[in-house]
C-alpha positions in Angstrom: -31.0 -9.7 18.9 -31.5 -11.3 15.0 -30.7 -7.9 13.8 -27.6 -6.9 16.0 -25.7 -10.1 14.3 -26.6 -9.2 11.5 -24.8 -6.2 11.2 -22.2 -7.0 13.7 -21.2 -9.7 10.8 -21.4 -7.6 8.2 -19.2 -5.0 9.5 -16.6 -8.1 10.8 -16.7 -8.9 7.2 -16.6 -5.2 5.6 -13.5 -4.6 7.6 -12.0 -8.2 6.6 -12.7 -6.7 3.3 -10.2 -3.5 4.1 -7.5 -5.4 6.0 -7.5 -7.8 2.8 -6.6 -5.0 0.3 -3.7 -3.5 1.9 -0.4 -4.5 -0.2 2.8 -3.8 2.7 5.9 -2.8 0.8 9.7 -1.8 0.7 10.8 0.5 -2.5 15.1 -0.1 -2.1 16.4 2.7 -4.2 19.5 2.8 -6.1 21.7 3.7 -3.9 20.5 0.9 -0.8 17.8 3.0 0.9 14.4 1.4 1.5 11.4 3.2 2.2 8.4 1.1 3.7 5.0 2.0 2.1 1.5 1.1 3.7 0.0 0.3 0.1 1.7 -1.1 -3.1 2.6 1.9 -4.4 1.8 3.2 -8.2 3.9 2.4 -11.4 2.5 2.8 -14.0 2.9 6.4 -14.7 3.5 8.9 -18.0 5.4 10.9 -15.6 8.4 8.1 -14.5 7.7 8.5 -10.9 6.9 6.0 -8.8 4.0 6.9 -6.0 3.9 6.1 -2.8 1.9 7.3 0.5 4.4 7.3 3.9 2.8 8.5 6.9 -0.3 10.1 5.3 1.7 12.1 2.5 2.0 11.6 -1.0 5.5 10.9 -2.7 7.5 10.7 -5.1 11.0 8.9 -6.7 12.0 8.8 -9.9 11.3 5.2 -11.2 15.5 5.1 -12.6 16.4 5.6 -9.0 13.9 2.1 -7.8 16.2 -0.4 -7.9 13.0 -2.8 -6.8 9.4 -2.9 -5.5 8.5 -6.0 -3.1 5.8 -6.2 -1.2 6.2 -7.8 2.6 5.1 -11.0 3.8 
């Protein structure tokens, strides 16, 4: 029984860690569109695009078309 409790505890700790890593965000474009993302988009690319994942697909928006990126609280 002690082994089962240890495994259960480690599993719950792992799930809590994964849940804590998620940073839902909203990208607001210059034309007013709001794009919801599950994680914070990558913005440090040299090609001038903001990359994010939406519905399992990776998407890109030109940085010049992004007004703001805000974390959802």
